[in-house]
C-alpha positions in Angstrom: -5.7 -10.4 6.7 -7.1 -14.0 7.7 -5.2 -16.6 9.7 -2.9 -18.9 7.4 -2.3 -21.8 9.0 0.9 -24.5 8.2 -1.6 -26.7 6.1 -2.5 -23.7 3.6 0.5 -23.0 2.6 2.8 -26.2 1.7 6.2 -26.2 1.2 6.0 -26.6 -2.6 4.1 -22.8 -3.1 7.1 -21.3 -0.9 9.2 -22.3 -3.5 7.0 -21.1 -6.5 6.4 -17.6 -4.3 10.4 -17.7 -3.7 12.0 -19.6 -6.7 15.3 -17.9 -5.7 15.2 -18.5 -1.7 18.9 -20.7 -1.6 20.8 -17.7 -3.2 19.1 -15.9 0.6 20.7 -18.8 2.7 17.4 -20.2 3.4 16.0 -23.3 4.9 12.7 -24.8 4.4 11.2 -23.5 7.4 12.9 -20.0 7.1 11.2 -19.9 3.7 7.8 -21.0 4.8 8.2 -18.6 7.6 9.2 -15.3 5.2 6.5 -17.0 2.4 3.5 -16.8 5.1 4.6 -13.0 6.3 4.4 -12.2 2.8 1.2 -13.5 2.4 -1.0 -12.8 5.8 -0.4 -8.8 6.0 3.4 -9.6 7.4 2.4 -10.7 10.8 5.7 -12.1 12.2 3.9 -13.8 15.4 1.4 -16.1 13.0 3.5 -16.4 10.2 6.6 -17.8 13.0 3.6 -20.0 14.4 2.2 -21.8 10.9 5.8 -21.7 9.6 6.2 -24.5 12.6 9.1 -22.8 15.0 8.7 -24.0 18.1 7.3 -21.7 21.0 6.1 -21.6 24.6 3.4 -19.4 24.0 1.9 -16.4 22.0 4.0 -14.2 23.1 7.4 -15.9 22.8 6.7 -16.2 18.6 6.1 -12.8 19.0 9.3 -12.0 20.0 11.6 -14.6 18.6 9.3 -13.7 14.7 10.9 -10.6 15.5 14.3 -11.7 16.1 14.2 -13.6 13.2 12.9 -10.7 10.8 16.2 -9.1 11.8 18.5 -11.3 9.8 19.8 -9.8 7.2 19.0 -12.3 4.6 15.4 -11.7 5.2 15.9 -8.1 3.9 16.4 -8.6 0.6 13.7 -11.4 0.2 10.7 -8.6 1.1 12.3 -5.6 -0.4 12.8 -7.7 -4.2 8.7 -8.9 -3.1 7.8 -5.1 -2.1 9.5 -3.7 -5.4 7.1 -6.3 -7.4 4.2 -5.7 -5.6 4.8 -2.0 -5.9 5.6 -1.9 -9.6 2.2 -4.1 -9.8 0.5 -1.0 -7.9 1.7 1.5 -9.9 0.5 0.1 -13.3 -2.8 -0.6 -11.8 -3.0 3.2 -10.4 -1.4 4.7 -13.5 -4.4 2.9 -15.4 -7.3 3.9 -12.8 -5.6 6.9 -13.2 -6.4 7.3 -16.9 -9.6 6.1 -17.2 -10.5 8.9 -14.5 -8.7 11.5 -16.6 -10.9 10.1 -19.7 -14.4 10.3 -17.9 -13.7 13.7 -17.2 -12.7 15.0 -19.5 -15.3 13.4 -22.0 -18.5 13.4 -20.4 -21.3 15.4 -22.1 -23.1 18.4 -19.6 -26.3 17.6 -21.5 -26.1 14.5 -18.8 -26.9 16.9 -16.3 -27.9 19.5 -17.2 -31.5 20.6 -19.4 -31.7 22.9 -22.0 -33.0 25.5 -20.1 -29.5 25.3 -17.9 -31.4 23.9 -14.8 -29.9 20.7 -12.8 -31.3 17.3 -14.2 -30.3 16.4 -10.6 -31.1 17.6 -7.2 -28.4 15.7 -4.8 -25.6 13.2 -5.6 -27.7 10.1 -4.7 -29.5 10.4 -8.2 -26.4 10.4 -9.5 -25.0 6.9 -10.9 -21.5 6.3 -10.0 -19.4 7.6 -13.5 -21.5 10.3 -12.8 -20.5 11.0 -9.2 -17.0 11.4 -10.7 -18.1 13.9 -13.1 -19.1 16.1 -10.7 -17.3 18.5 -8.0 -21.2 19.4 -5.9 -24.1 19.9 -5.8 -25.8 21.9 -3.6 -29.0 23.9 -3.0 -28.4 27.4 -2.6 -31.7 29.9 -1.3 -32.5 33.6 -2.4 -35.5 36.6 -2.1 -36.2 38.2 0.3 -37.2 35.8 3.2 -35.0 33.0 1.4 -38.3 30.9 0.5 -37.0 30.6 -2.8 -34.4 28.1 -4.1 -32.6 26.4 -6.4 -29.7 23.6 -6.7 -26.2 24.8 -8.1 -24.4 21.7 -9.5 -20.6 22.3 -10.3 -19.0 19.8 -13.2 -15.4 19.2 -13.1 -13.2 20.6 -15.6 -12.8 19.2 -18.8 -10.7 21.2 -19.9 -7.5 20.8 -17.1 -8.9 16.8 -17.5 -7.8 16.6 -21.0 -4.6 18.5 -21.1 -3.5 16.1 -17.6 -4.4 13.6 -20.7 -1.9 15.0 -23.0 0.9 15.2 -20.8 0.3 11.4 -20.1 0.6 10.8 -23.9 3.7 12.9 -24.2 4.9 11.3 -21.4 4.4 7.5 -22.9 5.8 8.6 -26.0 9.0 10.1 -23.8 9.5 6.4 -22.2 8.0 4.1 -24.6 11.0 1.5 -25.5 10.2 1.4 -28.8 11.0 5.1 -29.7 11.8 6.1 -33.3 14.8 9.3 -33.8 13.5 11.7 -37.0 14.7 14.6 -38.0 12.8 17.5 -39.4 14.3 20.0 -42.2 17.7 19.9 -42.7 18.4 17.2 -40.6 16.9 19.6 -36.9 14.3 18.5 -34.4 11.0 18.6 -35.7 8.9 21.5 -34.4 5.7 20.5 -32.9 3.1 20.7 -30.0 0.1 19.5 -28.7 -2.7 20.8 -27.5 -5.5 18.8 -26.1 -7.2 21.7 -25.9 -7.8 22.4 -29.7 -8.6 18.6 -30.1 -11.9 17.6 -30.7 -13.6 14.9 -28.5 -13.2 12.0 -31.2 -10.0 13.6 -32.8 -8.6 13.5 -28.7 -10.0 9.3 -27.9 -8.1 8.3 -31.8 -4.9 9.7 -30.1 -5.7 8.0 -27.0 -6.8 4.5 -28.4 -3.3 5.0 -30.8 -1.2 5.0 -27.7 -3.4 2.4 -26.1 -2.1 -0.1 -28.8 0.8 1.0 -29.3 1.3 0.0 -25.3 -1.0 -2.1 -24.5 -2.1 -2.7 -20.8 
């Protein structure tokens, strides 16, 4: 990350970043130091300088910032903000995984192979970014007595695997839903059910995923 100087992070912004700073026992200069440290790529030396701590040289600032970060009161602040960052990163990652699986589950093979079974493309360079995510490999194979004949072989991702992974994700969302409702089946026993995404049509599975998205908006 780029350099963060003292003027670009006023005390009010540092307080907004860490509103409960007083419970950690941080003074204003320590607050600015840890706030800058959290947004500059964990560069303790630069954070120490930008927070306004006196230092004879940059190497000296590096040593002093290291000693400052070893103090117990800074650890819970860093941990709290890292936990929040990782929670957001997990949410983003989950959405990307679902998007990837949906793309791989619902692609049309006819976009890649013509009616005669021949690939429509000869290299990855001819594919769009979305199409590349549905292709495992494209290679040219040579055959014939003198290997003077060739054929392009395209290997697509397994749609059934992607459908099954999506089914598992939907079941997981149901299991951890905060709005889960307990219902029973015949004679107050458990409801007997099964979910086999491989038996659903593309339209049916898309409807299931859409309902899950409505029940659990991002």
